[in-house]
C-alpha positions in Angstrom: 10.5 143.7 108.1 10.1 147.2 108.3 8.9 149.4 111.7 8.8 153.4 111.6 12.1 154.1 110.3 13.8 151.3 108.3 13.4 148.5 106.9 15.1 144.8 107.3 16.3 142.3 105.4 17.5 138.9 106.7 18.9 136.8 103.5 19.4 133.6 104.2 23.1 132.9 102.9 25.7 135.7 103.4 27.4 136.6 106.4 27.5 140.3 108.0 25.6 143.1 108.0 25.0 146.3 105.5 23.7 149.6 105.3 21.8 151.0 102.2 20.5 154.8 102.2 19.8 155.5 98.8 19.2 158.8 97.1 15.3 158.5 97.1 16.2 158.6 101.6 18.6 161.3 101.9 19.5 163.0 98.8 23.6 165.0 100.5 26.1 162.4 100.9 26.6 164.4 104.7 22.9 163.0 105.9 22.8 159.7 104.2 27.1 158.7 105.8 25.5 160.5 108.7 22.4 157.6 108.8 24.9 155.4 107.9 26.9 156.2 110.9 24.3 156.3 113.4 23.0 153.1 112.6 25.9 151.4 112.6 26.9 152.6 115.7 23.9 150.9 117.0 24.4 147.4 115.0 26.8 147.2 116.8 25.8 147.1 120.1 22.5 144.3 119.4 22.6 140.6 118.4 22.4 139.9 115.3 21.3 137.7 113.5 23.9 135.7 110.8 24.1 138.4 108.1 21.5 142.0 107.8 20.7 144.5 105.1 18.7 147.2 106.5 17.3 150.4 105.4 16.6 153.3 106.1 14.1 155.6 105.5 14.5 159.3 104.5 13.3 159.5 108.1 16.3 158.5 109.8 17.8 161.1 109.3 15.1 162.7 112.3 15.7 160.2 114.5 18.7 160.8 117.8 21.2 157.7 117.9 19.5 156.4 121.4 16.1 156.4 119.5 18.0 154.2 116.4 18.9 151.8 118.2 16.0 151.2 120.5 13.7 150.8 117.1 15.7 148.7 115.9 16.6 146.6 118.6 12.9 145.9 119.5 13.1 145.6 115.3 15.3 143.0 115.3 13.9 141.0 118.1 10.8 141.5 117.0 11.9 138.6 114.6 14.8 136.9 115.6 15.3 134.2 117.2 
């Protein structure tokens, strides 16, 4: 499932969550880490499935923390029961 700035995979097995930011999404490691930290912080505030992998798109670097949290919440609530 995906939204404007994120793609999410919910594996059937395993536990925990991960954020994977590719070099294609953000060339500089500083930018990749900033996206990852912001996304992880937003995930910690949400009701998550048992396991989740989030792949931010390049456009996620320009999204605020509040918008990141709102977008992830909407994305997960659509497909998480």
